[in-house]
C-alpha positions in Angstrom: 79.7 91.0 100.0 81.1 93.3 102.3 78.5 96.4 102.6 79.3 99.6 101.3 79.9 102.4 104.6 79.3 106.0 104.9 83.0 106.4 104.4 84.8 104.3 102.2 87.5 101.9 103.9 90.7 102.6 102.5 93.4 99.2 101.9 96.5 100.3 103.3 99.7 97.8 102.8 102.4 99.3 104.9 103.6 100.7 108.0 101.8 102.0 110.9 102.1 105.7 109.8 99.7 105.2 107.0 97.1 103.3 109.3 97.8 106.0 112.0 97.0 109.2 109.2 93.8 107.7 107.9 92.4 106.2 111.0 92.9 108.9 113.5 90.7 111.1 111.0 88.2 108.6 111.3 88.5 106.8 107.7 88.5 103.1 108.2 91.3 101.3 107.2 92.0 97.7 106.1 95.3 97.0 107.0 96.9 94.4 104.2 100.8 93.1 104.8 102.5 90.7 103.0 104.6 90.0 106.9 102.5 88.0 109.1 102.7 89.6 112.3 103.4 92.8 111.2 102.4 95.2 114.5 100.2 97.5 111.9 97.6 94.7 111.8 96.9 95.4 115.8 96.4 99.1 115.1 92.6 100.1 116.8 92.3 101.4 113.8 92.3 98.2 111.6 89.2 97.3 110.8 90.0 94.3 108.6 93.3 92.6 108.2 94.5 90.6 105.2 97.7 88.6 104.6 99.0 89.2 100.8 101.9 86.9 98.7 105.4 88.7 98.4 104.4 92.5 97.4 106.4 91.7 94.1 104.5 88.5 93.2 102.0 88.0 90.1 99.8 85.9 92.7 99.8 89.3 94.9 97.9 91.2 91.9 95.7 88.2 91.5 94.7 88.2 95.5 94.1 92.4 95.3 91.8 91.5 92.0 90.0 88.5 94.1 89.3 90.6 97.3 88.4 93.8 95.1 86.0 91.8 93.7 83.9 90.7 96.7 83.6 94.6 97.5 80.5 96.7 96.7 82.7 100.3 96.1 86.2 100.5 95.1 88.7 101.2 98.1 91.8 103.2 97.9 95.0 101.9 97.6 97.9 103.0 99.5 101.4 102.3 100.6 104.9 103.0 101.6 106.3 99.8 99.6 108.6 100.7 96.1 107.7 97.5 95.4 104.3 97.6 95.8 104.0 100.7 93.7 106.1 99.6 90.8 104.0 96.4 90.6 100.7 98.4 91.2 101.5 100.3 88.3 102.8 97.8 86.0 99.1 96.3 86.7 97.0 99.5 86.9 94.8 98.8 84.0 93.5 95.9 85.9 93.4 97.3 89.3 91.9 100.6 88.5 88.2 98.5 88.3 88.3 97.5 91.5 90.8 100.7 93.7 91.0 103.8 93.5 94.9 105.5 93.1 96.8 107.8 91.3 100.3 107.0 89.8 102.4 108.7 87.6 102.5 107.6 83.7 103.7 103.7 84.1 107.3 104.8 82.2 107.9 108.0 84.7 107.3 105.5 87.9 109.3 103.1 86.3 112.1 106.2 85.7 111.8 107.7 89.5 112.3 103.8 91.4 114.9 102.4 89.0 117.9 104.7 90.3 119.9 103.7 87.4 116.6 105.2 85.2 116.7 108.3 87.2 120.2 108.8 86.2 119.2 109.0 82.7 115.5 111.1 83.6 117.6 113.3 85.8 119.9 114.3 82.5 116.4 114.8 80.3 114.6 116.9 82.3 118.0 118.7 83.8 117.5 118.7 86.8 119.5 119.7 89.8 121.0 115.7 90.6 124.4 115.3 91.3 126.9 113.8 88.6 126.4 110.6 88.8 127.6 106.6 87.0 125.6 103.1 86.6 127.7 100.2 87.4 126.5 97.0 86.3 130.0 95.4 87.2 133.6 95.8 88.8 134.8 97.3 85.4 132.0 100.0 85.2 134.3 101.3 88.4 136.5 102.9 85.9 133.8 105.2 84.8 134.0 106.6 88.2 137.4 108.5 88.6 136.7 109.5 85.0 133.4 111.5 85.9 132.6 111.9 89.4 134.9 114.1 92.2 135.7 112.3 95.3 134.4 111.3 98.0 131.6 109.1 96.5 128.3 108.3 97.9 126.6 104.4 96.8 123.5 103.3 96.3 121.5 100.2 95.2 119.3 100.2 92.1 116.1 99.5 94.3 116.5 100.1 97.8 114.8 96.8 98.7 117.9 95.0 96.6 120.0 95.7 99.9 116.9 93.9 102.2 119.0 90.7 102.2 119.8 88.3 105.2 123.4 88.4 104.9 123.7 92.2 104.2 125.4 92.8 107.5 127.7 89.5 107.5 128.7 90.3 104.1 128.9 94.1 103.4 128.2 95.4 107.4 126.2 97.3 109.2 123.0 98.2 107.4 122.7 101.5 105.7 120.5 103.1 102.6 123.9 104.3 101.2 127.6 104.6 101.7 129.8 107.5 101.5 133.8 106.5 100.3 136.5 109.0 100.7 138.9 107.0 98.3 138.2 104.9 95.3 139.9 102.1 96.2 137.5 102.3 99.2 135.1 102.2 97.1 136.4 99.5 95.1 136.9 97.5 98.4 133.1 98.1 99.7 131.7 97.2 95.8 133.5 93.8 95.8 131.3 93.0 98.6 128.0 95.0 97.9 128.1 93.4 94.4 127.9 89.7 96.3 124.1 91.1 97.3 123.4 92.8 94.6 126.2 94.2 90.9 124.0 96.8 90.6 124.1 100.3 91.6 124.7 103.8 91.5 127.2 106.3 92.4 127.1 110.0 92.9 129.4 113.2 93.9 128.8 113.4 97.8 127.2 116.1 98.2 129.4 117.8 101.2 127.6 119.5 104.4 125.9 118.7 107.7 123.1 116.3 108.2 121.2 119.5 109.0 120.6 120.5 105.1 118.8 117.4 104.2 115.0 118.1 103.6 112.2 115.7 102.8 109.0 117.4 101.5 105.4 115.6 101.0 103.1 116.7 98.5 100.0 115.6 97.0 99.5 116.5 93.1 96.0 116.1 91.8 95.5 114.7 88.0 95.5 118.2 86.6 98.8 118.5 88.4 97.5 121.0 91.1 99.3 120.9 93.9 97.0 120.0 96.8 99.2 119.7 99.9 102.6 119.9 100.7 105.1 119.7 103.8 108.8 120.6 104.1 110.6 118.7 106.8 114.1 119.0 107.7 116.6 116.4 109.0 118.4 117.9 112.0 119.1 114.5 113.3 120.3 111.1 111.3 121.0 107.6 112.4 123.7 106.2 111.1 125.1 110.2 110.6 126.2 111.0 106.6 123.5 108.2 105.0 121.1 107.4 107.7 117.4 107.3 108.1 116.0 110.8 110.1 116.3 110.3 114.0 114.7 113.8 114.6 112.9 115.6 111.7 111.1 119.1 112.1 108.5 120.7 110.0 109.9 124.1 108.6 108.9 126.8 106.4 111.3 127.2 103.1 109.8 128.8 99.9 112.8 128.1 98.1 112.7 124.0 98.7 109.2 124.4 98.2 108.9 126.0 95.1 112.0 123.8 93.4 110.0 121.0 94.0 106.5 122.2 92.7 108.4 123.3 89.7 110.2 119.7 89.5 106.8 118.2 90.2 105.3 119.6 87.3 108.2 119.0 84.9 108.0 115.7 85.2 104.2 115.7 85.2 103.6 113.8 88.5 100.7 113.0 90.2 99.3 111.6 93.0 101.5 111.2 96.5 105.0 112.4 95.8 108.1 112.7 98.1 111.5 114.8 96.7 114.5 114.9 98.6 117.3 117.6 98.7 120.1 118.1 100.7 121.5 122.1 100.4 125.1 122.3 99.5 127.7 123.1 102.4 129.5 126.7 100.3 126.7 127.6 98.1 123.2 126.3 99.8 121.8 124.9 96.2 119.4 122.7 96.8 120.6 119.4 95.0 117.5 116.7 94.6 118.7 112.9 95.7 115.7 111.4 94.8 111.9 111.0 93.9 109.4 108.6 95.0 105.9 107.8 93.8 104.4 108.0 97.7 104.6 110.2 100.9 107.4 109.2 103.3 107.4 107.7 107.2 107.6 111.6 108.2 103.7 112.2 106.4 102.9 111.9 110.0 104.5 115.2 110.8 100.9 116.2 109.2 98.4 115.2 111.9 100.2 117.9 114.6 100.9 120.1 111.2 97.4 120.4 110.1 98.9 119.0 107.0 97.9 115.0 106.8 98.5 114.6 103.2 97.0 110.4 103.0 93.8 112.0 104.1 93.8 114.7 101.2 94.5 112.0 99.4 91.9 110.1 100.3 89.1 113.1 100.4 90.0 114.1 97.0 90.2 110.8 95.5 86.6 110.3 96.9 85.3 113.4 96.1 85.0 114.6 99.4 85.3 118.4 100.6 89.3 119.3 101.5 88.7 122.2 103.8 92.3 122.9 103.5 94.0 126.4 102.9 97.3 125.1 102.2 99.4 125.9 105.4 100.9 124.0 108.1 102.7 124.2 111.3 106.1 124.9 111.4 108.3 123.4 114.1 106.1 120.4 114.8 109.0 117.1 115.6 109.1 113.7 114.1 111.2 111.6 116.6 112.5 108.0 116.2 113.5 107.3 119.6 115.4 104.1 119.0 117.4 106.0 116.4 118.0 109.2 118.2 119.2 107.1 121.5 121.5 105.1 119.6 122.7 108.0 117.8 123.4 109.2 121.2 125.5 106.4 122.6 127.2 106.3 119.6 127.8 109.6 118.1 126.5 112.3 120.3 129.8 114.7 119.8 129.3 114.8 116.2 125.8 116.1 117.0 126.9 118.2 120.0 124.5 116.5 122.5 124.5 116.6 126.0 121.3 115.0 127.6 119.8 118.1 128.6 120.4 119.6 124.8 118.5 116.5 123.8 115.8 116.6 126.3 114.7 120.1 125.3 115.1 119.1 121.6 112.1 116.9 122.5 109.7 119.7 123.9 106.8 121.3 122.0 104.4 119.5 119.4 106.0 116.2 118.3 105.1 112.9 116.7 106.8 109.3 118.1 107.7 106.8 115.3 105.7 104.3 115.7 104.1 104.9 118.6 100.4 106.5 119.9 99.0 106.9 123.3 95.7 106.3 121.5 97.0 102.9 119.7 99.8 101.5 121.9 98.8 97.5 120.8 101.2 98.0 117.4 104.2 99.3 119.8 103.5 96.5 122.3 103.7 93.8 119.8 106.6 94.9 118.1 108.7 95.1 121.5 107.5 91.4 121.9 108.4 90.5 118.8 112.1 91.9 118.8 112.4 90.6 122.4 111.8 87.3 121.3 114.0 87.7 119.1 116.6 88.2 121.1 116.2 85.3 123.0 
């Protein structure tokens, strides 16, 4: 039997970011993973390490229950992985016997994580989303020219549908979405994408520079109260237009924050939540892009910005005092060095970047994705693993 600690550990099945959010606040962490050798397992904050079966499997749920049954306390269960969260939601009645977590209602989790269902959800609740069509086969593409204006944005049904070993050889360099300027370009791309998975969503692409994109992380309690929120602006993205944030900064944007709260209330959201917007180039109107039943990796900004949402979530579900006034620091920077360097080498003209300008942008309070001077071993392991693959 594992003995109870003064602070009950949290079980984190995810990347290093969540481990550091909790560990840096003195909260014990049990690190779980479906990937053997996950660098997060080597964090100094990992008090215990567990290898699980695939997050999508029934075996994973069984393993969670077997592990929870050994404990004399109920650990908080957290992850960035949408597959895992969907599986947990579908098995919540059994898992709540052993773990603490807070999610929206089951049908809402399904509607948010399935991009085809999200199209219908947006219509039902009149959310400010771009016009979209669902595509399951080539013949559905005729709906695109009928209902959408170009350019087009093509996204997978579930993000993990494109995590395929042959994606790069069949489609090309991985992106979480693709922008197509013409219908013919879209048809050609879909023919390749369909070999990976034919279920996609196609939207009108919201034109505008990458720095019009915003990422909002929130924690909402079981009564609908927003106990913490953090707004971040994506100033640089790699690959440009449809990539991942490489340089992201916390900002004070009441319009985005209030709209996020309105949407969360309308959908009766609960728990950790991530909402993404892009502002229209012509009007500045925020357009809703995605909602997730978790925070994004940018929640590590909260360590320096004084709004550590995973810690607030942990304390609230464990009945501990929160000690937060709802305020956070603006101007704290998230930097993914690898992506930012690739952007500089390949796309610096797009952003008007020079070495002095880039170096200046790194000044001030910041967090480096994947790296902490207080927790260096996961970074060393990650570099070593990548080096082995190269040779």
